N, C-alpha and C positions, 0 to 999 in steps of 0.2 A: 523677876527672874534670877535665878542662881548666878553667881560670878562665874566667868569662864575659867576652866582650869588653865593656868599660865606659868611659863618658866623663863627664865633668863639662862642662856647657854653661852658660856665664853667660848667663842670660835677661834679666836686669835689672840695671842699674846702670852706672856709668861705663865699664865695659869689656864692655858687652852684646856677645855673639857670639863672645867667646872660648871656645875648646874645649880641654879637656885629656884626653888619653887615659890611663886608668889601667892600672898594671901590678901585678901581685900582689906583686912584690918591693920595690916603692917606697912609703913613707909619703908622703903628701902633706900638707904644713903650709900651712895658708890663713891669711892674714892680711895685716896691713901688713909684716910680715917672713915669711920662710919661703921654701920652694921654689915656691909659688903665690901671689905678691903680688898684692893688690888696692888700688888707690889709693882709700881710703875712711878718712875720720877717725872713722867710727862703729866700726870694727873695732878689735879688740885686735891687738897686735904678731903674736901666734900666737893666732888665734882659735879654730880648730878643725883637725882633722885627718881624713884618710880613710886607712884601712888594710884590708888583706885578711887575714882570719882565719876559720878554720873554714869555708872554701869560699864566704865571702861579703864583700862589702864593708861597711865600717861607719864611720860619722862619729861623731866624739867631740868634744865641747866641751872646751877646754884652760883653763877658769877665765875666759873672756872677761868683760868688764864687762858687756856688753849681752845675752849669750846667744845660743844656737844654736837655730834653730826648724826643724822638718821637718813639712811639711804643716799649719803652723798651731800646732803644739805644741812647747813648749820642751822640750829634750831633754839629758841628759847623755851619752848613748850611744844609738845607734840603728842597726839592721841595715838598709841601704838596699835598697830594691826599685826596679825599672824606674818612672821617672815622679816618684819622690819629689822635692819641692822644698825646698831648704835656703835659708833666710833667715838672712843674717848681715849686720848694718849696713843698709846701703842696696843691698845686692846680692841677687839671687835666683838660686841655683845649680840646675839640673836634672840628676838623675843618670839616665842612660840606660843600660841593660844588655841584651844579648841572649845566649842560650846559644850552646854551640857548635853548629855547622851540624847539624841532624837528618837522619836518614836519608831521609825524605820531605819535600817542600816544605811549610812551614807558612806561612800568611798571618797576619801579626800586625795587630792593629787600630792600633797605633802602632809604626811602624818607624822607622829611621833616616831623616831627611828625603831623602837621597840615593837610597834604595831606589826601584826601578823599580816602576810599575804592572805587576802580574802579567800575563805574556803567555800565549798558550794552552799547554797541556801540550805534551810532545814527542809527536812523531808515533806513537812506539811505543806510547803509552798508548791504551787502548781508549776510544771515543767522546769524543774531545776536546770540552770545552765552549768556547763563546766567551768571551774574556776579560771580566772583571767591569768595570762602569763605574768610572771614578775617582770617590771619594767627593765628595760636595757638601759635606760637612762632616764633622768629627770632633769629638765632644763631648769637653769636658775635665771629667771628674768630680771633680778633686782640688779641695779646698777653697782659698779665698783664703787665702794665708799670713798670719800675724800682722805687722803693720807694726813693724819696729824702728825706733822713734824715736830721733833723735840726742838726746844729753843736753842739757839746758838750758844755754844759753850757746853752742851750736853751731846756726848757722842751719839750720833744717829744709828750707829750699830749695837754698842754694848750699853747704852744709856748711862754710861759713867760721867758724872759732873766733872767740869775742868778742874776743879780744886784737887781731884784725886790724881792727876796727871802731872807730868813734868813741864807742862806749859807749851810743849811744842805741837800746836795745833794747827789744822788747815781747814779752810772753809771752801766749799765747792758749790756752784750753782748750775752752770750749763744751761742756762734759760729755765731752769727749774727753781723751786723754792730752795734757798741755800740750807746746806747741812754742814754740821761740824763733825770731824772724826779725830779720834784721840791717837796719840802715837802709837800705842800698842796695836791697836786694830790696823792702822795703816801699814805698820811693819809686818803684821801677820798676813794681811790681805791687801796685797798691794794695788789692786784695781780699785778698791773702794774710792768714791768719789771721781773716778776716771770714766771716760767713754770707751766702750768696746762694742764694735759691731753695731754703732748708732744707739747704743744703750747705756745710759747713765747707770753705773753700778753703785747702788744705794744701801744694800744690806747684804750680809753673808747668810745663806740659808743652809749650808753645810760645807765640811771641809774634811779632807782626808789625805791618804798618802798618794792618791792618784791626782788631786787638784781640789779646786774651790768651785762652789756653786753660789753665784751672786744672784740677788734679785735686782733686775734692772727695769728701767723706764725708757721706753723708745724717745728719744729726743725731740721727735716730730711729732709722732702719731700719740705718745702718751700712753701707749700699751705696755701692760706689765709683761715681763718674761723672765724666764729662769736661764741663767747663763752658765753652763757647765765648761770649766776651763781645766787645762793642763798647766803644769809647771812649764817654765821656758823649755821650748823644743829641744834645745841643745842639751838639757839636763833631764829630760822625760824618757821613760822607758818606752822604746819602739812599739812593744807590744800594746801598752796603754794608749798610745797614740792611734794605733790601728783599731783598737776597741772603741775609742771615742768616735772614729769616723764610722766605724760599723753601726754605732748606735744611731748616728745621724742618718746613714743610708737607710736602714731599716725602719726607723721612725719616721723618716719623711716619705717613705713610699706608702706606708700603711695608714691610710685615712680612715679613721674610726672614732665614734665618739667616746669610746672606752679605752682609747690609747692616748697617752700623752703626745701632742703634735710637736714636730720639729719643724721650726722656721726657717733656720739657716744654720750654715756651718762654715768655717773658714779658719785664717790664721791672721793675727795682727800682732806686730811687734814681737815676733817668735812666741806667740802664745795661741796654741790650738783652742777652738771654742765650738760649742754647739749652742745655738739659741732655741730654747724649747717653751712649749706653753707653760705658763705660771698656774699651778694649781693650787687653790687655797685649800688647805686641809692637812691631813697628816697620813702617814702610811699605815696599813693594818697592823703591822706589829706594834707601832706606838699606841694605836688605840686599844690593842689587846692588853698592854701593860696596865692601862687604866681600867678597863672593862672586864679583864680575865677571860671572858669568853662571849660569843654573841648568841642570841635566840635563834633558832633554826630558821625562822621566816627571812631574818637578815642574811645568814649565811646562803640561803637560797638566792637572794637578790644579789649578793655579791658573785655567786658562783655562776649564775646566767650571764652576768655582764663580761666576767673574765672569759668565760668560754666562748662568747661572741667575739671578744677581741681577738682570741687565739685563731677563732675560725677566719676572721678577716685576714690575719696574717698568713695562715696556712693557704688561702686561696691564692696568694702571691707567692707562695712557696717558702715562707718565713717560719721559723720555729724559734722560740724564745729561749729555752734551754735554762732558766733561772727563775721560774716562778715559784714565788714565795711571798709571805705577808709583807715583808719589806719593800717588794717591788709592785704592790698594788696600793694606790693612793685613794683615801677616803674623802669625798667632799660632801656638800650639802645633800639632803633628800636621799642618802644612801647610795648615790652615784659613786662608781669607782673607776679608775683609770690605771692600765698597766703601763709601767715605766721601765727604764733601764733595759734597752736591747743590746747592751754592751757584749753580751754573749750570743747574739742572734746568729742564725745560720740559715742560707738560703739553699733550700733543697733541690730547686730547679737547676740553677747554674753553678752552684757550688763556689760562687765569688766570695762568700763571707765565711768559707770553711777553712780557709788556709792557714788559721792561726791555731788550730787544734791539732796537735801532733798524735799519732796513734798511742793509746795508752794514758794519754793526759785526761785529767778528770777536772771538769769545770762545772761550777754551781754550788749549791748549798746541800750538804749531805742529808739533813734532816728530811728533805723534800725530793730526793733523788730516787729514781727507780734503779733496779739492780743493773741494767745495762749501761747506765750513764756512769756508775761507779766504776765499771771496768774500763770504759773509754767514752769520752764525750762525742768522739768523731762519728760513731756509728749510731748515735740516738737520732730519733725522728719526733714527729708530731706526738707520738703516743707516749714519749718522755714527759711532754708539757702536760699531757692528760694525767699522768701519774702525780706530776708535782701539783697540779690544781687539786686532785683528790685529796692529797695530803695536806694541802693548805686549808681545804675547807673542813677537813677532820679537825685541824689544830683550831681553827676559829670557832668550832662549835663546843669542842671540849675543853680547851685551855690547854692541851698538851699535843704534841705531834703523835701520829700513828705508832710510830716506833721510837722509843726515847731510852736508849741504853746508856749506861754510866760511863762508857769510854768509846772512843772513835772505832777501835778494833771491834768491840762487841757491837756497836751500831752498823758497821759493815757487815757483819755476819747476819744480823737480824734482817737487814734489808734484803739479803738474798735468800734467806731461808725462813724467817718467821712471819706468821700471818698477824696482820693488826686485829685488834678487836673489833667486833661490830659496833657501830655508833650506838645502837640501841642498848648495848651493855653498859655503856656510860651515861647515856641520856635516856631514861625510861620514857616511853611514849614516842620516840622516833618512829615515823611512819615506815613500813616495810620497804617502800619504793626507795626512801632516802638511803636506807641500808644497802640496798641492792646497787644503786647507782655509785656510792662510794666504794663498795666492795669491788665493784668492776673496774673502777679508776685504779685502784691499788693492787691489781693482779700482778704476779710477778712476771709473768710472759707477756710481752707486748701484744702478741696475737690474741690474747684473751681480753685485752681492754677495749675501750671504745677506739675505734680506728680513726675517728676524725673529730675535732673539737665541736663541730656543728651537731654531731650525733649526741654528745654529752650535753650540749645546750637543750636540745629538744627533750631529753629524758629530764633534766632538771626542772624544765617548765611543767612537766606531767605531774611533779611532786606536789601533793596537797598536804598542808600541815592542819591538823585538827584544832578547831578554835578552843 
């Protein structure tokens, strides 16, 4: 039997997104040296290897200092199956494999992300059925892999060795495996190695003018979480504090598999925080910088899920007001989750509308409808529908629907210029896909879809030719 087509995908680490196609005739040596090098001080020079024998791919540890883990368990040698997660140092590699093409079409639960949504059977087949709807989510049954913690003397946040610091190090454990943090990281990110809301803040996920987002582990349950924090309340912008609380309120009330869950919110030692679901992956803007654009079947999958998420919010009276690629997180199996409800508004009781003054513009201009440019206060769910249409257009083509050279020109274009049809940029685009996006991007809110659920339904009806 022919060897299965197989790949190694770097899911986490400094080289996230890197893909290696495996060949039966070639042994892959992974580490800081070898023919598949990863920049990671927690790796050995030749950490592990992947080889093909007995008709299967196998991963073998090569006497590494910190070990090789597959699906959370430390291994010496392991026969790989589709979806296995290999944890080495600070990197997670995913093994994907598919058998030779079978005689009859088979739909797999998890396929290569570039695979198309299945279209209707060939005309010769009896009683062809309508195409299945794109999935709203794909569950990930694999356990969280065990964290390979860098050795003491290597900063657990920036991975800088102790010799490159001034020597003022601190080690924290809090009943978890001990970690070292360098002076620079502890000064920039004061909660590293500390406990906030019963979570050990172990790594920085992001930072900006508003505050810092940490990855944390619950000190009792061991569950990972993302902790969004503000600067000390006495120094924080009151509007930013209110937006953080707004995000917690909206995200906590809307329970949906395609929305990042909010677990808790509060204040500790003059620091406001929100404890959120930790999502393994990247946002669509980051993914697009690597892939440039996405195939239409994937754009459809993303669109259905985001529309479903917006529909769940709308049923409770919430609109997002800042849908864009940066606010959609991409996970395994092409599952996406909407995040950042900091600009959310409740249409039913107005309780979250008080931060928007008449004439104030909130959101990101490239994805804004004309009415939101004038004032965010009067925008409703149809503004989210426009923003989702603009986002899907950008994902499919690699460019936003309107992309002027200056902010003033862009303002004018959004109010007066029609975006080009998707089919003018992507030959072979189904007419129904053109119609759906054109309706989303109408200038007048009354001419768009009136509710996100209607948009989701029409996206599910689009079929992509094989």
